[in-house]
N, C-alpha and C positions, 0 to 999 in steps of 0.2 A: 457183563462185557469180557471180553477177551484180550487176554496179554498175548502181546507180541502177533497180533491176530492174522498179518499175512504171510506167518512163517512155516506156515504149510508146504508150500514149496522152496527149497533153495537151491542155485545153482553149483553143483559143488564144481564146475568147469570153471567156475569165474576167478579171475583173484579173489584174495580175503579182501572183507571192505574193510575203508579206515577207519572203520567203531572199534578197529582191533589193534593190540599194541604192534611196534614193531617187531619185535621175538616170534609172537605169530606169525606175523605174516611170513618170516622166516622159513620156520618150521615147516610151514602150509606147501613149499616145493616138493615134499614130500607126498606124494599122493595119498596115503591110510589118514594122516594128518586132518585132511578135508574132511575124509570121510566120517570120521573121530567128533569133527566141528561140528559136522550136518548131526551127531547125533544128540549135540548138545545144544544146538543153536533152533533146533525146530522144536517152539511150544505146542502148534496146534495141527491136530491131521486133520480136519476140516477146510475149505475151501472158502470164501467170503459169502457164498451162493447159500452150501451148506451149513454152517454158522446163521446167518439170518433166517434161513427154513428154522432154525434150533432154537431159536427165541432170540439172538443176540444181537444187540441193536446198540450197543458201545465197542468201538475200534479203537485199539490205543495202535500209532504208527508211528513207525522209523523209518527216516528214507534216507537216500543217497545220491549224487551221481555216482559215475565211473569215471576214475581218475582215468586220465591220457583217453578216452572215446572222443571224438568229436562231434558235438551236438551238447544240448541240452538237457536229455533224457536222465528222468529222474525213477530209480528203482527202493524197493523195502528193501529192509538191509536188516541182518541181526549173525553177524560175524559173514556171512555169505550174502551175492546176492541174491534178493525175491525175484518178484515178476515185476514187469512195470507199473509205475503207480496210476496211469491211466487204463490199462486193463483192468486192475482194481476196482476205478473209480466205475466203468463202465459196469461191469458186473455188480456193483450195490444200484449202478440207477436202473440198472435191468429190474432187478426188483423192487426198486420201489414206482416203478412204473404200472407195476402188475397191485401192488398193494399199497396204493393212496392215501390211508389212513395212517401207514408208519414210518413214525420218525427212528434216523438215529444218528450217533454223534460220532463223528470223526475227527479224534484226539491227533496232531500231527505235533511228537513231544522231544522227537532226538532229528534234530538233522546232521547229514556228513558230509563233505567236500563240497558247499554252496555257497556260493558269491550271490550277492540281490540278485544278480540277472538269471541265476535258478531255480531262485524262489519265485521271482516273475514269471517267469513259464510255467511252473508248480502251478500257483496262485490261478493263473491263466488255463489252466487245465480241469481246475477243480469249476472254475466258476461256466466251462464248457461242458463239462458232464454233468450239473445238477442246473445250472442258470436259475429260471425263480421257483426252484425250488429250497432254495438257499434262506436260512432263517437270520434276517441282519440281527445285531448284535441289541439285547433288548434289555430290562431289567428282570435278572433270574427269576424272581417269582414271577415275573406274568408270562410267559412261555409255558404254559397248560400243554394238553391234548387238544382243548379246543380253541384256542390259540391259532394253532400251527395247522389247523383242520380251514379255519376261517380262511387262513392267509394262503392255505395251500402250500405250504411249506412243510419240508420233511429232512431236511439237513441241514445240522448244527459242526460248523469246521469249528477247532479250537486249533489257536497257530501260536506255538509258545517260539517265535519270533518276532521282531519289533515292526519288518514292514506290515505284521496284521493291521496299524493303527491306519492304514489307509486305504483299504476294502471293509465297505461298512460291512461286509459278509464275514465276515472274519472275527470270532470272537477270542481274548487274549487267555495265552494259557493260566493265567492266575485264576481265572473264572472254572478251569479244571487242575483246583491241587490233585495230586495222585500223592503221599505220602509212601513211602518206600521201606518195608524192612528190612531188606538185602540180611535175610540168615536163612539157613538151613535147618535150623529146632522150630517144627511148628507151632509150641508151647512157645516160645518167643515171639511165631509172629500172630498166633492168636491174641496175644496181650500187648502187642503193637497193635495190631488191629482196635482192638475197647480204646488205647490210650487212643490214637488220635480221631477214634469217633469222637470222646469226649470234649477235643481241644477242634472239632470243627468248627467251622464259620456256621454262627445259627443263622445267615440272611444273604445273600449277592453270591454264593458262587454254588458249582455243583461239589459231590465230593466223591472219588472214590476211593474206595478198601481196596486192597490189592492183595489177595488172597493167594500169594506165590511164594516159593520159597525156592532160594536164588546159589545157585550152587556156587563153593566158591574156589579156589585153583586147587586146593588138597583133594575135594569133592569128586572131582573131574580125574585126579592124577588116579585116584583110588577104583576108578569105578571108569576108567574108559570108554571098556566095549557097551555096560547096560545104557548109558548115556541119561538123559534127563527125565522120560517117562519112567523107567524101570529106576531110578535110583530113585528121588526125590518125590515123581506125583505121586504114581499109584499107591504107595503106603501111606501117604498123609491124605489124598483129598478127601476121606471117609469123615475124618474128624475135623477138615476144615467146612465139606456141608454143616456137618454136627451143630459148628457155630453160624451158618449162616440160618439155619434154620431157628436158629433162636433170638435174630435180630428183628429188630423194629422198623420199619422205615417210619419219612416226617422228617421235623424239625428234632436234629441231632442226632437222628438215626441213620441205616444206611441208606444210601443213593443209588449209587451205581456198584457195582463189585464183578470186581475180573478174576479169572483164573486161566490155569495152563490145561491145557486138553479139553476143554472142553463136553466133549460129549464121553467123557469115559464114567463120570455119573450124572446126576437130573440132575445137574448145576442151573442151568439154562430157568428147568420150572421150578426149579427151588427158590430161582429168587422173584421169577416172577409170581409166583403161589403168597409171596411178604406183601405183595399191593392190596391183595384179599385183606390182609389187617387193618387198611388205613379206610377203607367200604364198611369195614364194622365199625370203627371210631365214627365215621360219618353217621351212623343208622342210630347208632348207641346216642348221640349227640341230637342228634332232629327227633 
């Protein structure tokens, strides 16, 4: 999976998003501030299509309306506004049309400046984009690839807002817990990932290990021009990848792992290769 999957493009010309503090919004009237914000808002270099082609199958999505804009259009957001959600959904659907055995998880977990009418608009857009590819809520343990292929389903939508209850194709957010370490220290991050794996639910939910470091205000202040990638990600990704290589999948093991800048190391291939351990277990048990 990728963290803030849509943030490969953010709009420096748009207003600062409603996910930001008032002080930041005031500062952002200075054009240089938005350029710096972009360096810290972008967590991926690859488009949805490129991420899909690289093996990413879980997408972490934050969305917002644009306050003051007429209509109910919804955009991806991370400090600054990204592309329209509709354009991203179409791009993902095009890939799925071309690869009918592939399955994706779309996790809508943060919503800003949205009332119920915005949510209804977005949910209708999701249904318009994927239609019969959407997998209705089921017991998690039933949802194998075989099950998805038989039903011709390709998309699981996780929706962290109460309206999910009214739509059979929206999975509740609590089926996709994603504990967040909120640290700049790679050793604390790895300890957190170990602890939350030990505490994960044995049955009934998926589980996201967020292998990401989060800048604090002072981190950004000290390294304004360098940005997220050069300050935190480049230096620490090799150690994070080594942790991934040591993991075991399956019950109480890793399930979904997310990272920033997924193309900088062999991230997707390393995570995918963990599945071979499940095959080895199957063979040894037969």
